[in-house]
C-alpha positions, 0 to 999 in steps of 0.5 A: 460516230459513223464511219463516213465522218472519218476524216472530214475535210474543211472545204468551206470556211465562213467568209468575211463578205462576198465582195472580196470574192467578186473582186478576185473573180473579176481579176481572174477573168481580167487576167485570162483575158490577157492576150498571148500565152498566160504561161509567158512572163507578163512584165509591166515595167523593164529592167529590175522594176516590178514584173509579174508571171502568171500561170495555173491550171484547170483540172476537171474531175467526173465520176461514179462512187459505189460506197460498197454497202447499203445505208438506210436513207442514202444512195449507194452509188453517186455520180459526181463532178468537180473542177479546180481552177488555180491561178498562180501569180508570182510578183518579182522585184529584181532578183531578191523579192518574190510575192506568190499568190494562188487564187483557187476557185472550186466547184463540186455537183453530185447526184445525191447529197454526202458524195463529197466530204468522204475519205476518198475523192477530190479535196479530201485532204484536211486544210490546216487551221489558219488564223486569218480566213481568205476563203468565200463560200459562194454556193453551199447546198446539199448537192452543189458547192462553190467556193474560193480561196487564196491558198498561197499569199507569201512573200519571200526575200532572198538575202545573203545569209538566208531565204525567208518566206512570210505567209501562206505557203506549201512546206514538205518534210520527209522522205516517204512516198506512200506513208509520210511520217515527217510531213507535219505541216500540211499532209495530203490524204492518201486518197486525194485525187488532186495532188498538184498543189498541197494545202498552204500553211500560214507560217514563217520559214527560214532556209539557210546554208551555213556550211557546205552540204548543210541546210537548215530550215526553221518554221513557225506556223500558225494553225488557227488556235494559239495553243496549236501554233507550231515551230520546228528546226531541221537539219539536212546533210548531203553526203556522198551516197546519203542524205540525213536529216534531224529535226525537232519541235513543238508541233500541235500539243506535242514535242517531237523528234524526227530523223531520216536518211536516204541511201543510194545503192547502186540504182536503189535508194533505200530510205528509213525515217522515224517521228517520236511525239511526246504529248505535252503533260504526259509522262512518257513518249507516244509510240513512234511513227516509222516508214522504211522503204525503197525506190528503184527509178528508171526511164521507163519502169519505176517502182517503190515499196514501203513498210509503215508502223503508225504508232498513232493508230488503234491497236486492233479493228475493234477500236476502229470506231472510237478511234475515229474522234482521235484529234490527230485524225481530225487535224489531218496530222495522220489519215490511217486507222491501224498501225501496220502497213505495207504499200507499193507503186509502180509506174510504166511508160510503154511508148517512145513518145512518152505520151502514154504512162500507166501507175498503179498503187497498192496499200494493205493494212496488215492488221485487218487484211483490208486493201486498196488499189489505185490504177491511173492511166494518163495521156498527154495530148499536147498543149500542156493537157492531159486525160487520165482514167483511174479508179480506187478500188477497196477490199475488205469487210464492209462496215455495219450499221446495226450494231455500229461496226468498223471491221476493216479500214479500207473495206469502208472506202468503197470504190471509185471510178473517175475521168479527169482533164487537166489543162496547164497555162 
């Protein structure tokens, strides 16, 4: 199996018809034509009657990718352009009922085939399995793709006992920043360039607060196939200087126990969490996934650091090629190939007006010595718009095709340089 197959995103799903897409796009255009600020609330009726809020963003990404090595029959360097338009609809009925709908229209264009669909770039996070397909493929060719999907469709009812959300929604568990172990519902790829909104998962979620400083979070998620449906419960308690959570559930084909703590020590937050999976039918639990780290926030300078043990990873780089077919990679449960990692992230605001920000994140696979650096410069131009320049630069031994081998993880990612424009409304 070629290393380029790791891990494949699923940006397209076969749609029932094109008619639904055309109707949605027409509705998007009509909404954008409404006079006045789109960020303001659009009231269709007064008082406690239904109301509509409309917002969203447009993100455009242009760049150049260098695979880092030559592959017969494929271009080493590829220019690409991607664009995401997301409309966020929020329909309310008084203070107790909210319907959230997100329309997402995405376009990718590349100078050669295969520029998108790798492990780094735009839209590389695995879309969760969904029993109901709400996407429409408009154009699908070797170098151009256009598709639309409904990435949020959730009804929330606020009651005195609990907050109940039914439908496609974003759910985040866990404390880790660079190496999540408890974000089990829909996980971002560490090399995803559009992290404004994570993929929505089809689920029923109940949030309740039965006691002071105690939160209970229960989730039942549909993941496409009946055997992959998942359910879990998390309890979080807020102490004076620490937050502690415990969770358990059936996730994919595994029983899993999770726990974590974040402790505030002066100006530094210390974090630790772990997940222990047990594959159904096996005699013993699988190796755990553990992340320990710290955060030191500041007004202008902030930094974080983490160590990660990935029990789902391969024991050594010699096993990487076979590990690419691991179902946990394919379904987006994990994204990393190895077991031992170090990571750091720093952000700096050098100007008093806070318009300019600099960020740098680094990931190191301690097992094979490969690493990745992601610098990012962002400038807020005002009017809810920003411009970013960034790169993903990898270090490590490059893959070989004859014989097929993958001696290092991050060495297979190559290099990526990009410019990004974001406009929020």
